[in-house]
N, CA, C and O atoms as a CHARMM CRD file, in Angstrom:
* protein
*
  380
    1    1 THR  N     23.96200  -9.60400 -14.22600 PROA 1      0.00000
    2    1 THR  CA    23.88900  -9.86400 -12.79400 PROA 1      0.00000
    3    1 THR  C     22.48100  -9.56200 -12.27100 PROA 1      0.00000
    4    1 THR  O     21.67600  -8.92800 -12.95300 PROA 1      0.00000
    5    2 LEU  N     22.20400 -10.01800 -11.07000 PROA 2      0.00000
    6    2 LEU  CA    20.89800  -9.78200 -10.47000 PROA 2      0.00000
    7    2 LEU  C     20.64300  -8.29700 -10.21800 PROA 2      0.00000
    8    2 LEU  O     19.52200  -7.81700 -10.38300 PROA 2      0.00000
    9    3 VAL  N     21.68900  -7.57400  -9.81700 PROA 3      0.00000
   10    3 VAL  CA    21.53300  -6.14000  -9.55000 PROA 3      0.00000
   11    3 VAL  C     21.14500  -5.41700 -10.83100 PROA 3      0.00000
   12    3 VAL  O     20.25700  -4.56400 -10.82500 PROA 3      0.00000
   13    4 ARG  N     21.80000  -5.75300 -11.90700 PROA 4      0.00000
   14    4 ARG  CA    21.48900  -5.12900 -13.20700 PROA 4      0.00000
   15    4 ARG  C     20.06600  -5.48700 -13.64400 PROA 4      0.00000
   16    4 ARG  O     19.33600  -4.64100 -14.16000 PROA 4      0.00000
   17    5 GLU  N     19.68900  -6.72600 -13.43500 PROA 5      0.00000
   18    5 GLU  CA    18.33000  -7.16700 -13.76500 PROA 5      0.00000
   19    5 GLU  C     17.30200  -6.36600 -12.95800 PROA 5      0.00000
   20    5 GLU  O     16.25700  -5.97700 -13.48200 PROA 5      0.00000
   21    6 TYR  N     17.61000  -6.12300 -11.67600 PROA 6      0.00000
   22    6 TYR  CA    16.73400  -5.31900 -10.81400 PROA 6      0.00000
   23    6 TYR  C     16.63000  -3.88900 -11.34500 PROA 6      0.00000
   24    6 TYR  O     15.54000  -3.32200 -11.41600 PROA 6      0.00000
   25    7 GLU  N     17.76700  -3.31800 -11.71400 PROA 7      0.00000
   26    7 GLU  CA    17.78300  -1.94300 -12.20500 PROA 7      0.00000
   27    7 GLU  C     16.98300  -1.78500 -13.49300 PROA 7      0.00000
   28    7 GLU  O     16.33200  -0.75900 -13.69200 PROA 7      0.00000
   29    8 LEU  N     17.02200  -2.78000 -14.36400 PROA 8      0.00000
   30    8 LEU  CA    16.37500  -2.68900 -15.67500 PROA 8      0.00000
   31    8 LEU  C     14.95100  -3.24900 -15.69500 PROA 8      0.00000
   32    8 LEU  O     14.27400  -3.17200 -16.72000 PROA 8      0.00000
   33    9 LEU  N     14.50100  -3.80200 -14.59400 PROA 9      0.00000
   34    9 LEU  CA    13.20500  -4.47400 -14.55800 PROA 9      0.00000
   35    9 LEU  C     12.06300  -3.52200 -14.91200 PROA 9      0.00000
   36    9 LEU  O     11.97100  -2.41700 -14.37700 PROA 9      0.00000
   37   10 ARG  N     11.20300  -3.96600 -15.81700 PROA 10     0.00000
   38   10 ARG  CA     9.99400  -3.23800 -16.20600 PROA 10     0.00000
   39   10 ARG  C      8.91400  -4.26400 -16.50800 PROA 10     0.00000
   40   10 ARG  O      9.21100  -5.40200 -16.87200 PROA 10     0.00000
   41   11 ILE  N      7.66700  -3.86000 -16.35700 PROA 11     0.00000
   42   11 ILE  CA     6.57400  -4.74800 -16.73300 PROA 11     0.00000
   43   11 ILE  C      6.57000  -4.86100 -18.25400 PROA 11     0.00000
   44   11 ILE  O      6.77900  -3.87600 -18.96200 PROA 11     0.00000
   45   12 LYS  N      6.33300  -6.05600 -18.73900 PROA 12     0.00000
   46   12 LYS  CA     6.32500  -6.28600 -20.18400 PROA 12     0.00000
   47   12 LYS  C      4.94900  -5.95300 -20.75400 PROA 12     0.00000
   48   12 LYS  O      3.93800  -6.06000 -20.06000 PROA 12     0.00000
   49   13 GLN  N      4.92200  -5.55600 -22.00200 PROA 13     0.00000
   50   13 GLN  CA     3.66200  -5.26500 -22.68800 PROA 13     0.00000
   51   13 GLN  C      2.73800  -6.47800 -22.57900 PROA 13     0.00000
   52   13 GLN  O      3.12300  -7.58200 -22.96200 PROA 13     0.00000
   53   14 GLY  N      1.54300  -6.28600 -22.06700 PROA 14     0.00000
   54   14 GLY  CA     0.56700  -7.35500 -21.94700 PROA 14     0.00000
   55   14 GLY  C      0.74700  -8.26400 -20.74000 PROA 14     0.00000
   56   14 GLY  O     -0.06200  -9.16600 -20.52300 PROA 14     0.00000
   57   15 GLU  N      1.79000  -8.04400 -19.95500 PROA 15     0.00000
   58   15 GLU  CA     2.03100  -8.87500 -18.77200 PROA 15     0.00000
   59   15 GLU  C      1.04400  -8.50100 -17.66700 PROA 15     0.00000
   60   15 GLU  O      0.80100  -7.31900 -17.42100 PROA 15     0.00000
   61   16 SER  N      0.48700  -9.49200 -17.01200 PROA 16     0.00000
   62   16 SER  CA    -0.44500  -9.22500 -15.91500 PROA 16     0.00000
   63   16 SER  C      0.32700  -8.81000 -14.66500 PROA 16     0.00000
   64   16 SER  O      1.51600  -9.09700 -14.52400 PROA 16     0.00000
   65   17 ILE  N     -0.36900  -8.13400 -13.77000 PROA 17     0.00000
   66   17 ILE  CA     0.23900  -7.75200 -12.49500 PROA 17     0.00000
   67   17 ILE  C      0.62300  -9.00300 -11.71400 PROA 17     0.00000
   68   17 ILE  O      1.66700  -9.02800 -11.06200 PROA 17     0.00000
   69   18 PHE  N     -0.20400 -10.03500 -11.77200 PROA 18     0.00000
   70   18 PHE  CA     0.10200 -11.28900 -11.08200 PROA 18     0.00000
   71   18 PHE  C      1.43100 -11.86600 -11.57200 PROA 18     0.00000
   72   18 PHE  O      2.27400 -12.25400 -10.76400 PROA 18     0.00000
   73   19 ASP  N      1.61900 -11.92300 -12.89000 PROA 19     0.00000
   74   19 ASP  CA     2.86200 -12.46400 -13.44900 PROA 19     0.00000
   75   19 ASP  C      4.05700 -11.57000 -13.12800 PROA 19     0.00000
   76   19 ASP  O      5.14700 -12.06300 -12.83800 PROA 19     0.00000
   77   20 PHE  N      3.84800 -10.25600 -13.18000 PROA 20     0.00000
   78   20 PHE  CA     4.92800  -9.33500 -12.83000 PROA 20     0.00000
   79   20 PHE  C      5.30000  -9.49700 -11.35700 PROA 20     0.00000
   80   20 PHE  O      6.48100  -9.46800 -11.01100 PROA 20     0.00000
   81   21 GLN  N      4.30600  -9.66500 -10.49400 PROA 21     0.00000
   82   21 GLN  CA     4.56800  -9.85500  -9.06600 PROA 21     0.00000
   83   21 GLN  C      5.42800 -11.09000  -8.83500 PROA 21     0.00000
   84   21 GLN  O      6.35800 -11.05000  -8.03000 PROA 21     0.00000
   85   22 LYS  N      5.13200 -12.18400  -9.52400 PROA 22     0.00000
   86   22 LYS  CA     5.93800 -13.40500  -9.38100 PROA 22     0.00000
   87   22 LYS  C      7.38400 -13.14100  -9.78300 PROA 22     0.00000
   88   22 LYS  O      8.30900 -13.53900  -9.07400 PROA 22     0.00000
   89   23 CYS  N      7.58200 -12.47500 -10.91000 PROA 23     0.00000
   90   23 CYS  CA     8.93000 -12.17200 -11.39900 PROA 23     0.00000
   91   23 CYS  C      9.66500 -11.25400 -10.42100 PROA 23     0.00000
   92   23 CYS  O     10.82300 -11.49600 -10.08300 PROA 23     0.00000
   93   24 PHE  N      8.98500 -10.20200  -9.97200 PROA 24     0.00000
   94   24 PHE  CA     9.57000  -9.22500  -9.05500 PROA 24     0.00000
   95   24 PHE  C      9.96500  -9.89700  -7.73800 PROA 24     0.00000
   96   24 PHE  O     11.07800  -9.71000  -7.24600 PROA 24     0.00000
   97   25 THR  N      9.05000 -10.67300  -7.17900 PROA 25     0.00000
   98   25 THR  CA     9.30300 -11.34000  -5.90400 PROA 25     0.00000
   99   25 THR  C     10.45600 -12.32800  -6.01600 PROA 25     0.00000
  100   25 THR  O     11.29800 -12.40800  -5.12100 PROA 25     0.00000
  101   26 HSD  N     10.49600 -13.07000  -7.09800 PROA 26     0.00000
  102   26 HSD  CA    11.58000 -14.02600  -7.33600 PROA 26     0.00000
  103   26 HSD  C     12.93400 -13.30600  -7.36200 PROA 26     0.00000
  104   26 HSD  O     13.89600 -13.75100  -6.73500 PROA 26     0.00000
  105   27 LEU  N     12.99400 -12.19900  -8.09000 PROA 27     0.00000
  106   27 LEU  CA    14.23300 -11.42900  -8.19200 PROA 27     0.00000
  107   27 LEU  C     14.63700 -10.84700  -6.83900 PROA 27     0.00000
  108   27 LEU  O     15.80300 -10.93300  -6.45400 PROA 27     0.00000
  109   28 ILE  N     13.69400 -10.26200  -6.12400 PROA 28     0.00000
  110   28 ILE  CA    13.98100  -9.67100  -4.81200 PROA 28     0.00000
  111   28 ILE  C     14.47000 -10.74000  -3.84300 PROA 28     0.00000
  112   28 ILE  O     15.42300 -10.51100  -3.09800 PROA 28     0.00000
  113   29 ASN  N     13.83100 -11.89700  -3.84500 PROA 29     0.00000
  114   29 ASN  CA    14.24600 -12.98100  -2.94800 PROA 29     0.00000
  115   29 ASN  C     15.67500 -13.42900  -3.23600 PROA 29     0.00000
  116   29 ASN  O     16.43000 -13.71500  -2.30700 PROA 29     0.00000
  117   30 HSD  N     16.05200 -13.49200  -4.50000 PROA 30     0.00000
  118   30 HSD  CA    17.43400 -13.84700  -4.84500 PROA 30     0.00000
  119   30 HSD  C     18.41300 -12.78500  -4.34500 PROA 30     0.00000
  120   30 HSD  O     19.47300 -13.11600  -3.81200 PROA 30     0.00000
  121   31 LEU  N     18.05900 -11.51900  -4.51600 PROA 31     0.00000
  122   31 LEU  CA    18.93300 -10.44400  -4.04500 PROA 31     0.00000
  123   31 LEU  C     19.07100 -10.48000  -2.52200 PROA 31     0.00000
  124   31 LEU  O     20.16200 -10.26000  -1.99400 PROA 31     0.00000
  125   32 ILE  N     17.98500 -10.75200  -1.82300 PROA 32     0.00000
  126   32 ILE  CA    18.02900 -10.86000  -0.36200 PROA 32     0.00000
  127   32 ILE  C     18.91400 -12.03500   0.05500 PROA 32     0.00000
  128   32 ILE  O     19.66800 -11.93700   1.02300 PROA 32     0.00000
  129   33 ASP  N     18.81800 -13.14100  -0.67600 PROA 33     0.00000
  130   33 ASP  CA    19.67300 -14.30400  -0.39200 PROA 33     0.00000
  131   33 ASP  C     21.15500 -13.95100  -0.47900 PROA 33     0.00000
  132   33 ASP  O     21.98100 -14.54100   0.21700 PROA 33     0.00000
  133   34 PHE  N     21.48700 -12.98400  -1.34000 PROA 34     0.00000
  134   34 PHE  CA    22.87700 -12.56000  -1.50100 PROA 34     0.00000
  135   34 PHE  C     23.24400 -11.38100  -0.60300 PROA 34     0.00000
  136   34 PHE  O     24.30200 -10.77500  -0.77200 PROA 34     0.00000
  137   35 GLY  N     22.36200 -11.05300   0.36100 PROA 35     0.00000
  138   35 GLY  CA    22.68900 -10.04800   1.35800 PROA 35     0.00000
  139   35 GLY  C     22.15800  -8.65400   1.10300 PROA 35     0.00000
  140   35 GLY  O     22.39400  -7.75500   1.91000 PROA 35     0.00000
  141   36 ARG  N     21.45100  -8.44700   0.01500 PROA 36     0.00000
  142   36 ARG  CA    20.89600  -7.12100  -0.27900 PROA 36     0.00000
  143   36 ARG  C     19.72300  -6.86500   0.65500 PROA 36     0.00000
  144   36 ARG  O     18.87600  -7.73800   0.84300 PROA 36     0.00000
  145   37 LYS  N     19.66900  -5.67300   1.24000 PROA 37     0.00000
  146   37 LYS  CA    18.57900  -5.29500   2.13000 PROA 37     0.00000
  147   37 LYS  C     17.72800  -4.23500   1.43900 PROA 37     0.00000
  148   37 LYS  O     18.24500  -3.38500   0.71400 PROA 37     0.00000
  149   38 PHE  N     16.42900  -4.29400   1.67000 PROA 38     0.00000
  150   38 PHE  CA    15.48800  -3.35800   1.06300 PROA 38     0.00000
  151   38 PHE  C     14.57200  -2.77900   2.12800 PROA 38     0.00000
  152   38 PHE  O     14.13500  -3.48200   3.03800 PROA 38     0.00000
  153   39 GLU  N     14.29000  -1.50000   2.00500 PROA 39     0.00000
  154   39 GLU  CA    13.25400  -0.86100   2.80800 PROA 39     0.00000
  155   39 GLU  C     11.93600  -1.01400   2.05300 PROA 39     0.00000
  156   39 GLU  O     11.92700  -1.14100   0.82800 PROA 39     0.00000
  157   40 LYS  N     10.82100  -1.00100   2.78900 PROA 40     0.00000
  158   40 LYS  CA     9.50400  -1.11600   2.15100 PROA 40     0.00000
  159   40 LYS  C      9.31200  -0.04500   1.08700 PROA 40     0.00000
  160   40 LYS  O      8.84900  -0.32800  -0.01800 PROA 40     0.00000
  161   41 GLU  N      9.67400   1.19200   1.43400 PROA 41     0.00000
  162   41 GLU  CA     9.46200   2.29700   0.50100 PROA 41     0.00000
  163   41 GLU  C     10.24200   2.08200  -0.79500 PROA 41     0.00000
  164   41 GLU  O      9.72000   2.34600  -1.87900 PROA 41     0.00000
  165   42 GLU  N     11.47500   1.61000  -0.69700 PROA 42     0.00000
  166   42 GLU  CA    12.28900   1.36900  -1.89300 PROA 42     0.00000
  167   42 GLU  C     11.62100   0.34700  -2.80500 PROA 42     0.00000
  168   42 GLU  O     11.54400   0.54700  -4.01700 PROA 42     0.00000
  169   43 LEU  N     11.13900  -0.74300  -2.22400 PROA 43     0.00000
  170   43 LEU  CA    10.48300  -1.77700  -3.02500 PROA 43     0.00000
  171   43 LEU  C      9.18400  -1.26700  -3.63800 PROA 43     0.00000
  172   43 LEU  O      8.89900  -1.53300  -4.80600 PROA 43     0.00000
  173   44 ASN  N      8.40000  -0.53600  -2.85600 PROA 44     0.00000
  174   44 ASN  CA     7.14200   0.00300  -3.36700 PROA 44     0.00000
  175   44 ASN  C      7.38100   0.97600  -4.51400 PROA 44     0.00000
  176   44 ASN  O      6.69100   0.92100  -5.53200 PROA 44     0.00000
  177   45 LEU  N      8.34900   1.85900  -4.35200 PROA 45     0.00000
  178   45 LEU  CA     8.66800   2.80200  -5.42600 PROA 45     0.00000
  179   45 LEU  C      9.17900   2.07400  -6.66100 PROA 45     0.00000
  180   45 LEU  O      8.85000   2.45100  -7.78600 PROA 45     0.00000
  181   46 LYS  N      9.97700   1.03800  -6.45900 PROA 46     0.00000
  182   46 LYS  CA    10.49500   0.26600  -7.59000 PROA 46     0.00000
  183   46 LYS  C      9.35300  -0.37000  -8.37000 PROA 46     0.00000
  184   46 LYS  O      9.34200  -0.32700  -9.60100 PROA 46     0.00000
  185   47 VAL  N      8.39200  -0.96200  -7.66200 PROA 47     0.00000
  186   47 VAL  CA     7.24100  -1.56100  -8.34100 PROA 47     0.00000
  187   47 VAL  C      6.52600  -0.51100  -9.18000 PROA 47     0.00000
  188   47 VAL  O      6.22300  -0.75000 -10.34900 PROA 47     0.00000
  189   48 LEU  N      6.25700   0.64200  -8.59500 PROA 48     0.00000
  190   48 LEU  CA     5.54200   1.69200  -9.32300 PROA 48     0.00000
  191   48 LEU  C      6.34500   2.18600 -10.52300 PROA 48     0.00000
  192   48 LEU  O      5.77200   2.48300 -11.57100 PROA 48     0.00000
  193   49 GLN  N      7.65500   2.27600 -10.37900 PROA 49     0.00000
  194   49 GLN  CA     8.50600   2.72200 -11.48400 PROA 49     0.00000
  195   49 GLN  C      8.57400   1.69600 -12.61100 PROA 49     0.00000
  196   49 GLN  O      8.86900   2.05400 -13.75200 PROA 49     0.00000
  197   50 CYS  N      8.31100   0.44900 -12.31300 PROA 50     0.00000
  198   50 CYS  CA     8.36200  -0.62100 -13.32100 PROA 50     0.00000
  199   50 CYS  C      7.12900  -0.64000 -14.21700 PROA 50     0.00000
  200   50 CYS  O      7.14100  -1.26500 -15.27800 PROA 50     0.00000
  201   51 LEU  N      6.07300   0.03500 -13.79900 PROA 51     0.00000
  202   51 LEU  CA     4.83300   0.02400 -14.56700 PROA 51     0.00000
  203   51 LEU  C      4.94200   0.94000 -15.78100 PROA 51     0.00000
  204   51 LEU  O      5.71700   1.89600 -15.77700 PROA 51     0.00000
  205   52 ASP  N      4.16200   0.64400 -16.82000 PROA 52     0.00000
  206   52 ASP  CA     4.20900   1.49000 -18.01000 PROA 52     0.00000
  207   52 ASP  C      3.24700   2.67300 -17.87300 PROA 52     0.00000
  208   52 ASP  O      2.55300   2.80900 -16.86600 PROA 52     0.00000
  209   53 LYS  N      3.21900   3.51300 -18.88900 PROA 53     0.00000
  210   53 LYS  CA     2.45200   4.76200 -18.81600 PROA 53     0.00000
  211   53 LYS  C      0.95700   4.54900 -18.62000 PROA 53     0.00000
  212   53 LYS  O      0.27300   5.42700 -18.09600 PROA 53     0.00000
  213   54 SER  N      0.44500   3.40300 -19.03100 PROA 54     0.00000
  214   54 SER  CA    -0.98900   3.15100 -18.87100 PROA 54     0.00000
  215   54 SER  C     -1.39400   3.09500 -17.39400 PROA 54     0.00000
  216   54 SER  O     -2.57700   3.20100 -17.06900 PROA 54     0.00000
  217   55 TRP  N     -0.43000   2.93100 -16.51600 PROA 55     0.00000
  218   55 TRP  CA    -0.67400   2.86400 -15.07900 PROA 55     0.00000
  219   55 TRP  C     -0.44200   4.20100 -14.38000 PROA 55     0.00000
  220   55 TRP  O     -0.57800   4.28200 -13.15900 PROA 55     0.00000
  221   56 GLN  N     -0.10100   5.23800 -15.11300 PROA 56     0.00000
  222   56 GLN  CA     0.32700   6.50100 -14.51400 PROA 56     0.00000
  223   56 GLN  C     -0.69900   7.07800 -13.53600 PROA 56     0.00000
  224   56 GLN  O     -0.33100   7.52300 -12.44900 PROA 56     0.00000
  225   57 THR  N     -1.97000   7.07600 -13.90700 PROA 57     0.00000
  226   57 THR  CA    -2.99600   7.64200 -13.03200 PROA 57     0.00000
  227   57 THR  C     -3.07500   6.88400 -11.71100 PROA 57     0.00000
  228   57 THR  O     -3.15100   7.49200 -10.64300 PROA 57     0.00000
  229   58 LYS  N     -3.05700   5.55500 -11.78600 PROA 58     0.00000
  230   58 LYS  CA    -3.11800   4.73800 -10.56800 PROA 58     0.00000
  231   58 LYS  C     -1.85900   4.92100  -9.73000 PROA 58     0.00000
  232   58 LYS  O     -1.93100   4.97700  -8.50200 PROA 58     0.00000
  233   59 MET  N     -0.70300   5.01400 -10.38900 PROA 59     0.00000
  234   59 MET  CA     0.55900   5.22000  -9.67500 PROA 59     0.00000
  235   59 MET  C      0.50700   6.50500  -8.86300 PROA 59     0.00000
  236   59 MET  O      0.88000   6.52100  -7.69000 PROA 59     0.00000
  237   60 ILE  N      0.04900   7.57100  -9.48500 PROA 60     0.00000
  238   60 ILE  CA    -0.02600   8.86500  -8.80700 PROA 60     0.00000
  239   60 ILE  C     -0.99600   8.78600  -7.63000 PROA 60     0.00000
  240   60 ILE  O     -0.70600   9.29800  -6.54900 PROA 60     0.00000
  241   61 ALA  N     -2.14000   8.15000  -7.83800 PROA 61     0.00000
  242   61 ALA  CA    -3.13000   8.02000  -6.76400 PROA 61     0.00000
  243   61 ALA  C     -2.55300   7.26300  -5.57400 PROA 61     0.00000
  244   61 ALA  O     -2.75800   7.66100  -4.42700 PROA 61     0.00000
  245   62 ILE  N     -1.84100   6.19000  -5.83400 PROA 62     0.00000
  246   62 ILE  CA    -1.24000   5.40900  -4.74400 PROA 62     0.00000
  247   62 ILE  C     -0.16900   6.22600  -4.03800 PROA 62     0.00000
  248   62 ILE  O     -0.12700   6.26100  -2.80800 PROA 62     0.00000
  249   63 GLU  N      0.69300   6.87900  -4.80000 PROA 63     0.00000
  250   63 GLU  CA     1.76900   7.67300  -4.19900 PROA 63     0.00000
  251   63 GLU  C      1.22000   8.78800  -3.32800 PROA 63     0.00000
  252   63 GLU  O      1.77400   9.07700  -2.26800 PROA 63     0.00000
  253   64 GLU  N      0.12400   9.42300  -3.76800 PROA 64     0.00000
  254   64 GLU  CA    -0.41900  10.55900  -3.02900 PROA 64     0.00000
  255   64 GLU  C     -1.26600  10.14400  -1.82700 PROA 64     0.00000
  256   64 GLU  O     -1.33700  10.87500  -0.83900 PROA 64     0.00000
  257   65 SER  N     -1.90300   8.98600  -1.90400 PROA 65     0.00000
  258   65 SER  CA    -2.84100   8.62900  -0.84300 PROA 65     0.00000
  259   65 SER  C     -2.29100   7.64600   0.18200 PROA 65     0.00000
  260   65 SER  O     -2.86200   7.51200   1.26500 PROA 65     0.00000
  261   66 LYS  N     -1.22800   6.97300  -0.12100 PROA 66     0.00000
  262   66 LYS  CA    -0.72200   5.92600   0.76600 PROA 66     0.00000
  263   66 LYS  C      0.68400   6.24900   1.24800 PROA 66     0.00000
  264   66 LYS  O      1.45200   6.92800   0.56800 PROA 66     0.00000
  265   67 ASP  N      1.00000   5.75300   2.42500 PROA 67     0.00000
  266   67 ASP  CA     2.34100   5.89800   2.97700 PROA 67     0.00000
  267   67 ASP  C      3.18500   4.72800   2.48600 PROA 67     0.00000
  268   67 ASP  O      3.07500   3.61300   2.99700 PROA 67     0.00000
  269   68 LEU  N      4.01700   4.98900   1.50200 PROA 68     0.00000
  270   68 LEU  CA     4.81900   3.92900   0.89800 PROA 68     0.00000
  271   68 LEU  C      5.89500   3.39600   1.83200 PROA 68     0.00000
  272   68 LEU  O      6.49300   2.35500   1.56000 PROA 68     0.00000
  273   69 THR  N      6.14900   4.10200   2.93500 PROA 69     0.00000
  274   69 THR  CA     7.15200   3.61900   3.88800 PROA 69     0.00000
  275   69 THR  C      6.61000   2.48600   4.75400 PROA 69     0.00000
  276   69 THR  O      7.38300   1.68500   5.28100 PROA 69     0.00000
  277   70 SER  N      5.29500   2.41400   4.90400 PROA 70     0.00000
  278   70 SER  CA     4.71800   1.38300   5.77100 PROA 70     0.00000
  279   70 SER  C      3.90300   0.33500   5.01300 PROA 70     0.00000
  280   70 SER  O      3.62000  -0.73400   5.55400 PROA 70     0.00000
  281   71 MET  N      3.52600   0.62500   3.78000 PROA 71     0.00000
  282   71 MET  CA     2.74000  -0.33800   2.99800 PROA 71     0.00000
  283   71 MET  C      3.60800  -1.53200   2.62100 PROA 71     0.00000
  284   71 MET  O      4.74500  -1.36600   2.17700 PROA 71     0.00000
  285   72 ASN  N      3.06900  -2.73600   2.79900 PROA 72     0.00000
  286   72 ASN  CA     3.84300  -3.90200   2.38300 PROA 72     0.00000
  287   72 ASN  C      3.56200  -4.21400   0.91200 PROA 72     0.00000
  288   72 ASN  O      2.58300  -3.73700   0.33800 PROA 72     0.00000
  289   73 LEU  N      4.43100  -5.01500   0.32100 PROA 73     0.00000
  290   73 LEU  CA     4.31700  -5.32500  -1.10700 PROA 73     0.00000
  291   73 LEU  C      3.01400  -6.04300  -1.43800 PROA 73     0.00000
  292   73 LEU  O      2.42700  -5.80100  -2.49200 PROA 73     0.00000
  293   74 ALA  N      2.56100  -6.91300  -0.55800 PROA 74     0.00000
  294   74 ALA  CA     1.32100  -7.64500  -0.81800 PROA 74     0.00000
  295   74 ALA  C      0.14500  -6.68700  -0.97100 PROA 74     0.00000
  296   74 ALA  O     -0.71200  -6.88200  -1.83300 PROA 74     0.00000
  297   75 THR  N      0.10500  -5.65900  -0.14100 PROA 75     0.00000
  298   75 THR  CA    -0.96100  -4.66500  -0.22200 PROA 75     0.00000
  299   75 THR  C     -0.86700  -3.88900  -1.52700 PROA 75     0.00000
  300   75 THR  O     -1.87300  -3.68600  -2.20700 PROA 75     0.00000
  301   76 LEU  N      0.33100  -3.45700  -1.87500 PROA 76     0.00000
  302   76 LEU  CA     0.51800  -2.70500  -3.11200 PROA 76     0.00000
  303   76 LEU  C      0.10500  -3.54100  -4.32100 PROA 76     0.00000
  304   76 LEU  O     -0.65800  -3.07500  -5.16800 PROA 76     0.00000
  305   77 PHE  N      0.60200  -4.75900  -4.40200 PROA 77     0.00000
  306   77 PHE  CA     0.24000  -5.60900  -5.53700 PROA 77     0.00000
  307   77 PHE  C     -1.25800  -5.91500  -5.53600 PROA 77     0.00000
  308   77 PHE  O     -1.86200  -6.04100  -6.60100 PROA 77     0.00000
  309   78 GLY  N     -1.85700  -6.03300  -4.36100 PROA 78     0.00000
  310   78 GLY  CA    -3.30200  -6.24400  -4.27900 PROA 78     0.00000
  311   78 GLY  C     -4.07000  -5.08400  -4.88300 PROA 78     0.00000
  312   78 GLY  O     -5.03900  -5.29200  -5.61200 PROA 78     0.00000
  313   79 LYS  N     -3.64600  -3.86800  -4.58600 PROA 79     0.00000
  314   79 LYS  CA    -4.28800  -2.67900  -5.14800 PROA 79     0.00000
  315   79 LYS  C     -4.12000  -2.63700  -6.66700 PROA 79     0.00000
  316   79 LYS  O     -5.04600  -2.26600  -7.38900 PROA 79     0.00000
  317   80 LEU  N     -2.94700  -3.01600  -7.14300 PROA 80     0.00000
  318   80 LEU  CA    -2.69700  -3.01500  -8.58400 PROA 80     0.00000
  319   80 LEU  C     -3.52600  -4.09400  -9.28900 PROA 80     0.00000
  320   80 LEU  O     -4.06300  -3.85200 -10.37000 PROA 80     0.00000
  321   81 ARG  N     -3.63100  -5.27100  -8.69000 PROA 81     0.00000
  322   81 ARG  CA    -4.44700  -6.34200  -9.28900 PROA 81     0.00000
  323   81 ARG  C     -5.92200  -5.94800  -9.31400 PROA 81     0.00000
  324   81 ARG  O     -6.63000  -6.22700 -10.28200 PROA 81     0.00000
  325   82 GLU  N     -6.37700  -5.30300  -8.24900 PROA 82     0.00000
  326   82 GLU  CA    -7.76400  -4.84200  -8.18200 PROA 82     0.00000
  327   82 GLU  C     -8.04500  -3.84400  -9.30400 PROA 82     0.00000
  328   82 GLU  O     -9.08000  -3.92000  -9.96600 PROA 82     0.00000
  329   83 HSD  N     -7.13300  -2.92400  -9.50800 PROA 83     0.00000
  330   83 HSD  CA    -7.28200  -1.93100 -10.57500 PROA 83     0.00000
  331   83 HSD  C     -7.26800  -2.61100 -11.94200 PROA 83     0.00000
  332   83 HSD  O     -8.05200  -2.26100 -12.82400 PROA 83     0.00000
  333   84 GLU  N     -6.38100  -3.57500 -12.11100 PROA 84     0.00000
  334   84 GLU  CA    -6.28700  -4.31200 -13.37400 PROA 84     0.00000
  335   84 GLU  C     -7.61300  -5.02900 -13.67000 PROA 84     0.00000
  336   84 GLU  O     -8.07600  -5.02600 -14.81000 PROA 84     0.00000
  337   85 GLN  N     -8.21300  -5.63300 -12.66200 PROA 85     0.00000
  338   85 GLN  CA    -9.49800  -6.31100 -12.84200 PROA 85     0.00000
  339   85 GLN  C    -10.58200  -5.32500 -13.25200 PROA 85     0.00000
  340   85 GLN  O    -11.39900  -5.62600 -14.12300 PROA 85     0.00000
  341   86 LYS  N    -10.59500  -4.15600 -12.63400 PROA 86     0.00000
  342   86 LYS  CA   -11.58000  -3.13000 -12.98900 PROA 86     0.00000
  343   86 LYS  C    -11.39900  -2.69400 -14.43500 PROA 86     0.00000
  344   86 LYS  O    -12.38000  -2.48300 -15.14900 PROA 86     0.00000
  345   87 LEU  N    -10.15700  -2.55900 -14.86900 PROA 87     0.00000
  346   87 LEU  CA    -9.89600  -2.17900 -16.25800 PROA 87     0.00000
  347   87 LEU  C    -10.40300  -3.24500 -17.22000 PROA 87     0.00000
  348   87 LEU  O    -10.98500  -2.91800 -18.25400 PROA 87     0.00000
  349   88 HSD  N    -10.19000  -4.51200 -16.89200 PROA 88     0.00000
  350   88 HSD  CA   -10.66400  -5.60500 -17.75000 PROA 88     0.00000
  351   88 HSD  C    -12.18900  -5.60600 -17.83600 PROA 88     0.00000
  352   88 HSD  O    -12.74800  -5.81100 -18.91400 PROA 88     0.00000
  353   89 ILE  N    -12.85800  -5.38000 -16.72300 PROA 89     0.00000
  354   89 ILE  CA   -14.32400  -5.32600 -16.71500 PROA 89     0.00000
  355   89 ILE  C    -14.79800  -4.16400 -17.56800 PROA 89     0.00000
  356   89 ILE  O    -15.74400  -4.30800 -18.34300 PROA 89     0.00000
  357   90 PHE  N    -14.15500  -3.01800 -17.43300 PROA 90     0.00000
  358   90 PHE  CA   -14.51600  -1.84100 -18.21300 PROA 90     0.00000
  359   90 PHE  C    -14.33700  -2.11200 -19.70300 PROA 90     0.00000
  360   90 PHE  O    -15.20000  -1.76300 -20.50900 PROA 90     0.00000
  361   91 GLU  N    -13.21600  -2.73400 -20.06900 PROA 91     0.00000
  362   91 GLU  CA   -12.94500  -3.04400 -21.47400 PROA 91     0.00000
  363   91 GLU  C    -13.96700  -4.03700 -22.02400 PROA 91     0.00000
  364   91 GLU  O    -14.40900  -3.89500 -23.16400 PROA 91     0.00000
  365   92 GLU  N    -14.34500  -5.03600 -21.23400 PROA 92     0.00000
  366   92 GLU  CA   -15.33500  -6.01900 -21.67500 PROA 92     0.00000
  367   92 GLU  C    -16.69400  -5.37800 -21.88900 PROA 92     0.00000
  368   92 GLU  O    -17.41400  -5.74600 -22.81600 PROA 92     0.00000
  369   93 ASN  N    -17.05100  -4.42500 -21.04400 PROA 93     0.00000
  370   93 ASN  CA   -18.34000  -3.75300 -21.17400 PROA 93     0.00000
  371   93 ASN  C    -18.38800  -2.83100 -22.38000 PROA 93     0.00000
  372   93 ASN  O    -19.47000  -2.52100 -22.88000 PROA 93     0.00000
  373   94 GLU  N    -17.23200  -2.38900 -22.85300 PROA 94     0.00000
  374   94 GLU  CA   -17.18700  -1.52100 -24.03300 PROA 94     0.00000
  375   94 GLU  C    -17.41600  -2.30300 -25.32100 PROA 94     0.00000
  376   94 GLU  O    -17.81600  -1.73200 -26.33600 PROA 94     0.00000
  377   95 LEU  N    -17.16400  -3.61200 -25.27900 PROA 95     0.00000
  378   95 LEU  CA   -17.29500  -4.43100 -26.49300 PROA 95     0.00000
  379   95 LEU  C    -18.70500  -4.68800 -26.84300 PROA 95     0.00000
  380   95 LEU  O    -18.98200  -5.36100 -27.83600 PROA 95     0.00000
């Protein structure tokens, strides 16, 4: 079911934040269509919980510095994509 899919959702190894955002948004929109309601904080926490351990430092920084009750998903995903781009640049410079 969609609820179970939501509960088990995690970012896949090697999946980009952009691709994860599409999957997450698609799933949330289906749940909303079936009457499920979400608070901003719940969705933001869910996104952060779906990330793997390589994101732990960024997750903690976002949780400590931002108000997850008022941040919208677009802002959160924007911050994650920005961090992902910085990581790619750093990795390219190491080569």
